[in-house]
Backbone as JSON Lines, residues from 0, in Angstrom:
{"i":0,"aa":"M","n":[1.24,-2.5,-12.56],"ca":[0.64,-1.08,-12.31],"c":[2.0,-0.25,-11.61]}
{"i":1,"aa":"G","n":[1.91,0.84,-12.4],"ca":[2.96,1.83,-12.13],"c":[2.78,2.63,-11.14]}
{"i":2,"aa":"K","n":[3.97,3.11,-10.87],"ca":[3.93,4.09,-9.34],"c":[3.05,5.49,-9.75]}
{"i":3,"aa":"I","n":[2.3,5.47,-8.9],"ca":[1.32,6.4,-8.94],"c":[1.41,8.01,-8.11]}
{"i":4,"aa":"K","n":[1.9,8.98,-9.05],"ca":[2.38,9.99,-8.43],"c":[1.17,11.01,-7.66]}
{"i":5,"aa":"P","n":[1.22,11.19,-6.45],"ca":[0.26,12.26,-5.49],"c":[0.28,13.45,-6.14]}
{"i":6,"aa":"V","n":[-0.88,14.06,-5.97],"ca":[-0.99,15.66,-6.19],"c":[-0.52,16.12,-5.11]}
{"i":7,"aa":"A","n":[-0.12,17.59,-4.68],"ca":[0.49,18.13,-3.7],"c":[-0.44,18.43,-2.7]}
{"i":8,"aa":"K","n":[-1.86,18.5,-2.8],"ca":[-2.57,18.9,-1.81],"c":[-4.01,18.2,-1.97]}
{"i":9,"aa":"C","n":[-4.85,17.41,-0.99],"ca":[-5.66,16.68,-1.32],"c":[-6.95,17.64,-1.69]}
{"i":10,"aa":"C","n":[-7.82,17.44,-2.87],"ca":[-9.33,18.36,-3.1],"c":[-10.08,17.68,-2.11]}
{"i":11,"aa":"R","n":[-10.15,16.89,-1.22],"ca":[-11.14,16.51,-0.45],"c":[-12.57,16.23,-1.04]}
{"i":12,"aa":"S","n":[-12.49,15.61,-2.04],"ca":[-13.91,15.48,-2.75],"c":[-14.17,14.04,-2.42]}
{"i":13,"aa":"T","n":[-15.71,13.8,-2.73],"ca":[-15.99,12.47,-2.31],"c":[-16.68,11.61,-3.61]}
{"i":14,"aa":"P","n":[-16.42,10.29,-4.01],"ca":[-15.01,9.88,-3.45],"c":[-13.58,10.64,-3.66]}
{"i":15,"aa":"R","n":[-12.76,9.83,-2.66],"ca":[-11.32,10.65,-2.9],"c":[-10.63,10.02,-4.6]}
{"i":16,"aa":"C","n":[-9.86,11.17,-5.15],"ca":[-9.46,10.41,-6.47],"c":[-8.08,9.65,-6.18]}
{"i":17,"aa":"R","n":[-8.17,9.09,-7.3],"ca":[-6.68,8.11,-7.42],"c":[-5.63,8.82,-6.87]}
{"i":18,"aa":"R","n":[-5.48,10.05,-7.3],"ca":[-3.88,10.69,-7.03],"c":[-4.13,11.32,-5.66]}
{"i":19,"aa":"C","n":[-4.91,11.41,-4.42],"ca":[-4.98,12.09,-3.48],"c":[-4.16,11.36,-2.73]}
{"i":20,"aa":"P","n":[-3.16,12.12,-1.55],"ca":[-2.0,11.81,-1.11],"c":[-2.62,10.87,-0.1]}
{"i":21,"aa":"V","n":[-4.12,10.91,0.54],"ca":[-4.59,10.07,1.22],"c":[-4.5,8.78,0.8]}
{"i":22,"aa":"V","n":[-5.05,8.62,-0.33],"ca":[-5.46,7.07,-1.14],"c":[-3.61,6.47,-1.43]}
{"i":23,"aa":"V","n":[-3.02,7.64,-1.81],"ca":[-1.54,6.9,-2.62],"c":[-1.09,6.45,-1.22]}
{"i":24,"aa":"L","n":[-0.98,7.14,-0.06],"ca":[-0.64,6.5,1.1],"c":[-0.95,4.87,1.63]}
{"i":25,"aa":"R","n":[-2.32,5.65,1.93],"ca":[-3.29,3.94,2.18],"c":[-2.62,2.96,1.1]}
{"i":26,"aa":"A","n":[-2.47,2.99,-0.36],"ca":[-1.93,1.98,-0.95],"c":[-0.77,1.77,-0.94]}
{"i":27,"aa":"E","n":[0.12,2.59,-0.51],"ca":[1.71,2.37,-0.31],"c":[1.46,1.31,1.24]}
{"i":28,"aa":"R","n":[0.76,1.9,2.17],"ca":[0.75,0.89,3.03],"c":[0.23,-0.54,3.26]}
{"i":29,"aa":"E","n":[-0.7,-0.71,2.49],"ca":[-1.29,-2.13,2.3],"c":[-0.54,-2.81,1.37]}
{"i":30,"aa":"K","n":[0.51,-2.24,0.43],"ca":[1.49,-2.69,-0.24],"c":[2.47,-3.65,0.51]}
{"i":31,"aa":"A","n":[2.95,-2.52,1.6],"ca":[4.07,-3.13,2.45],"c":[3.64,-4.04,3.75]}
{"i":32,"aa":"E","n":[2.08,-4.03,4.03],"ca":[1.76,-4.94,4.61],"c":[1.46,-6.34,4.09]}
{"i":33,"aa":"K","n":[1.34,-6.15,2.63],"ca":[1.16,-7.44,2.13],"c":[2.57,-8.21,1.98]}
{"i":34,"aa":"K","n":[3.43,-7.36,1.83],"ca":[4.73,-8.04,1.45],"c":[5.37,-8.12,2.83]}
{"i":35,"aa":"A","n":[5.15,-7.87,4.24],"ca":[5.53,-8.3,5.48],"c":[4.96,-9.77,5.61]}
{"i":36,"aa":"M","n":[3.75,-9.77,5.13],"ca":[2.89,-10.95,5.4],"c":[3.43,-12.22,4.86]}
{"i":37,"aa":"K","n":[3.73,-11.78,3.53],"ca":[4.29,-12.89,2.49],"c":[5.62,-13.1,3.45]}
{"i":38,"aa":"K","n":[6.4,-12.43,3.77],"ca":[7.73,-12.71,4.34],"c":[7.61,-13.52,5.41]}
{"i":39,"aa":"A","n":[6.68,-12.99,6.49],"ca":[6.39,-13.84,7.77],"c":[5.94,-15.34,7.35]}
{"i":40,"aa":"E","n":[5.07,-15.4,6.4],"ca":[4.95,-16.97,6.03],"c":[5.91,-17.85,5.56]}
{"i":41,"aa":"K","n":[6.77,-17.03,4.59],"ca":[7.82,-17.56,4.04],"c":[8.91,-18.03,5.26]}
{"i":42,"aa":"K","n":[8.88,-17.51,6.17],"ca":[9.79,-17.72,7.64],"c":[9.12,-18.83,8.31]}
{"i":43,"aa":"A","n":[8.04,-18.6,8.64],"ca":[7.3,-19.42,9.51],"c":[7.28,-20.71,8.47]}
{"i":44,"aa":"A","n":[6.94,-21.24,7.47],"ca":[7.16,-22.27,6.65],"c":[8.45,-22.91,6.9]}
{"i":45,"aa":"K","n":[9.54,-22.15,6.66],"ca":[10.84,-22.39,6.69],"c":[11.21,-22.97,8.29]}
{"i":46,"aa":"K","n":[10.67,-22.42,9.22],"ca":[11.05,-22.69,10.43],"c":[10.22,-23.93,10.58]}
{"i":47,"aa":"A","n":[9.22,-24.32,10.28],"ca":[8.34,-25.42,10.49],"c":[8.8,-26.92,9.62]}
{"i":48,"aa":"A","n":[9.65,-26.48,8.71],"ca":[9.94,-27.54,7.94],"c":[11.47,-28.04,8.58]}
């Protein structure tokens, strides 16, 4: 999936549109959390072995 370019200002529609800054930031945060979790699991596995 490509990078989503957020719109300048939130339209406050319900449900939020895909390009809403709130949605984009939430998606980026989730992506970063998944990446950090994988890194921590890999580090723990290496330490256990």
